[in-house]
C-alpha positions in Angstrom: 109.1 80.7 121.1 109.3 76.9 121.7 106.0 75.0 121.3 105.3 71.5 122.7 102.2 69.3 122.2 100.7 67.9 125.3 98.8 64.9 123.9 97.2 64.0 127.3 95.5 67.4 127.7 95.2 68.2 124.0 96.9 71.5 124.4 100.0 73.3 123.0 102.5 74.6 125.6 104.5 77.6 124.6 107.7 78.7 126.3 109.5 82.0 126.1 109.8 83.4 129.6 107.5 83.1 132.6 104.5 85.4 132.4 104.6 86.7 136.0 104.2 90.3 137.3 107.7 91.4 136.2 107.2 90.1 132.7 103.9 92.0 132.3 105.2 95.2 133.8 108.0 95.1 131.2 105.6 94.2 128.4 103.1 97.0 129.1 105.9 99.5 129.7 107.2 98.7 126.2 103.7 99.0 124.7 103.2 102.4 126.4 106.6 103.6 125.1 105.6 102.7 121.6 102.1 104.2 121.9 100.5 100.7 121.6 97.3 100.9 123.7 95.5 97.6 123.0 92.4 97.8 120.9 88.9 97.8 122.5 88.4 94.0 121.8 85.7 94.8 119.1 84.2 91.3 119.2 83.9 91.3 122.9 82.3 94.8 122.7 79.7 93.6 120.2 78.8 90.7 122.5 78.6 92.9 125.5 76.4 95.5 123.9 74.1 92.8 122.6 73.6 91.1 126.0 74.1 93.9 128.7 72.5 97.3 128.9 74.6 100.4 129.3 75.0 101.2 133.0 75.7 97.6 133.9 78.7 97.0 136.1 81.6 95.1 134.4 85.0 93.9 135.4 88.0 93.3 133.1 90.1 90.8 134.9 93.7 91.1 133.8 93.2 94.5 132.2 96.8 95.3 131.3 96.8 99.0 130.0 93.0 99.1 130.6 92.1 99.5 126.9 89.0 97.5 127.6 88.1 99.4 130.7 88.4 102.7 128.8 86.2 101.4 125.9 83.5 100.1 128.2 83.4 103.3 130.2 83.2 105.3 126.9 80.0 103.6 125.9 78.3 103.9 129.2 79.2 100.9 131.3 80.3 101.1 134.9 83.7 99.5 134.2 86.4 98.2 136.6 89.8 96.7 135.9 92.1 94.5 137.9 95.7 93.6 137.0 98.5 92.1 139.1 101.4 94.0 137.4 102.0 96.7 140.1 103.9 99.3 138.0 101.3 99.0 135.3 98.4 99.6 137.6 100.3 102.5 139.3 100.9 104.2 135.9 97.2 103.8 135.0 96.0 105.2 138.3 98.3 108.2 138.0 97.6 109.0 134.3 93.9 108.2 134.2 92.5 108.7 137.7 89.0 108.5 136.4 89.4 104.8 135.6 88.4 102.3 138.3 91.5 100.2 138.1 93.2 98.4 141.0 95.9 96.0 141.8 94.6 92.4 142.3 94.8 88.8 141.3 92.1 87.1 139.2 92.4 84.0 141.3 91.3 85.9 144.5 89.4 89.1 143.8 88.6 91.8 146.4 85.0 92.2 145.4 81.7 91.0 147.1 79.8 88.0 145.8 77.5 88.9 142.8 79.0 92.4 142.5 79.2 92.5 138.7 76.8 92.1 135.8 79.5 91.2 133.4 83.1 90.0 133.3 85.7 90.3 130.5 88.7 87.9 130.4 90.7 88.6 127.3 93.8 86.4 126.9 94.4 85.7 130.6 93.5 82.2 131.6 96.2 80.6 129.4 99.1 82.0 131.4 98.7 80.0 134.6 100.5 76.6 134.5 98.5 75.4 137.4 95.3 75.9 135.4 92.4 78.2 135.3 90.0 76.5 137.8 90.6 79.2 140.5 89.9 81.9 138.0 86.6 80.3 136.9 85.6 80.0 140.5 86.2 83.7 141.1 84.3 84.6 137.9 81.3 82.7 139.2 81.5 84.2 142.6 81.7 87.9 141.6 79.1 87.6 138.8 75.4 87.9 139.7 73.1 85.1 138.6 72.5 85.5 134.9 75.6 87.6 134.6 77.6 87.7 131.3 81.1 86.3 130.9 83.1 87.2 127.7 86.2 85.1 127.5 89.0 84.8 124.9 92.0 82.5 124.9 94.5 81.1 122.3 93.3 77.7 121.2 94.1 74.5 119.4 92.6 75.4 116.1 91.9 73.0 113.3 95.2 73.9 111.6 97.1 73.4 114.9 95.3 70.1 115.5 96.2 68.9 112.0 99.9 69.8 112.6 99.9 68.1 116.0 98.4 64.9 114.6 101.3 64.8 112.1 104.1 65.4 114.5 104.4 69.1 113.7 105.3 70.0 117.3 107.8 68.4 119.8 106.1 66.2 122.4 105.9 67.7 125.9 108.8 66.0 127.9 107.7 63.9 130.8 110.2 65.8 132.9 108.9 69.3 131.8 109.6 71.9 134.4 107.6 75.2 133.7 110.0 77.3 135.6 113.2 76.0 134.0 111.6 75.9 130.5 110.1 79.5 130.8 106.4 78.5 130.5 104.5 81.4 128.9 101.1 80.1 127.9 98.8 77.2 126.8 96.9 77.0 123.5 93.8 75.4 125.0 91.3 72.8 123.8 88.0 74.8 123.5 85.9 71.7 124.2 87.6 71.3 127.5 87.2 74.9 128.4 83.5 74.7 127.7 83.2 71.6 129.8 85.0 73.3 132.7 82.7 76.4 132.4 79.7 74.1 132.6 81.1 72.5 135.7 81.5 76.0 137.2 77.9 76.9 136.5 78.1 78.7 133.2 76.1 78.1 130.0 78.0 79.0 126.8 75.7 81.0 124.5 78.1 81.9 121.7 81.5 80.7 120.6 83.6 81.4 117.5 87.3 81.3 116.5 88.9 84.7 116.0 92.1 86.3 114.7 92.4 84.0 111.7 95.3 85.9 110.0 97.4 85.7 113.1 96.8 82.0 113.5 97.7 81.5 109.8 100.8 83.6 110.1 102.0 81.9 113.3 101.6 78.4 111.8 102.6 79.0 108.2 105.6 77.4 106.5 108.8 79.5 106.6 108.6 80.6 103.0 105.1 82.1 103.6 105.8 83.7 107.0 107.4 87.0 105.7 104.5 87.8 103.3 101.9 87.0 106.0 103.7 89.0 108.6 103.9 92.0 106.3 100.2 91.7 105.6 99.4 91.4 109.3 101.2 94.7 109.9 99.7 96.4 106.8 98.3 99.9 107.4 97.4 101.0 103.8 93.8 100.8 102.6 94.4 97.9 100.2 96.4 96.1 102.8 93.7 96.5 105.4 91.1 95.3 103.0 93.2 92.2 102.1 93.9 91.6 105.8 90.3 91.8 106.8 89.2 89.4 104.0 91.9 86.8 104.7 91.2 87.1 108.5 87.5 86.4 107.9 88.0 83.5 105.6 90.7 81.8 107.7 89.0 82.1 111.1 87.2 78.8 111.2 90.4 76.8 110.4 93.2 79.0 111.6 91.8 81.3 114.3 94.5 82.1 116.9 91.9 82.7 119.6 88.5 81.4 120.7 86.0 84.1 121.7 83.0 83.0 123.6 80.1 84.4 125.8 78.5 82.5 128.7 75.8 83.2 131.3 76.1 82.3 134.9 73.3 80.0 135.7 70.6 81.3 137.9 70.4 78.0 139.7 73.4 76.4 141.3 73.1 73.1 139.4 76.4 72.1 137.8 78.4 74.5 140.0 79.6 72.2 142.7 83.3 72.7 142.3 
């Protein structure tokens, strides 16, 4: 994957292939074939159970194979899922008709205003080259006042920022064309995301880097990469213990993702976008 540094926006831009509907249908089809149902986003679940009572109505926007929807439903939430990959949604609806999953676009949701008590967005906002402002507007619209947003996205960690400052990534070309280059995702500046949430009427109540071992693995020198990759895939008990310990220690500096929770303001102040 090719990675560029956009100094103006303080983000990394990663290119592989465009992350449109066809890409995600292929991606999730491969995951299903390999039996790789995504985990239940344990950090997101802890935050949700802390701040929302069972029975609350939640949406996972960009739900993929609906691992989050399944997990939320299993612990007593009224869970919905939306994804814009049509074959993926069709498979879920056929194989798990008890799940409330539908085809839709997180930039224009087919739900009434204030319909949800909570909203999960796990690794979604970074895949839109035009930005996430329309997604945030829809989050605000479909959440009730005081509703909970749980959001994760890959970010410009301290390690990545250190590398960027020292020329560790190619500069984003002035003539960059996302279609031609195969734009896949941004690695976002968390401070800017928090400012944008504030402008859309959200107050962040918790934020922490996550997935430290993945961030360390992805940014490590070539001579360390095989060892870290093997540890990342480890399934033995000693391997899992080592993986958990390194992941915990490395999160503040190397975390691949940022996980945060925010409340939609009860008043409309600061939500004038």
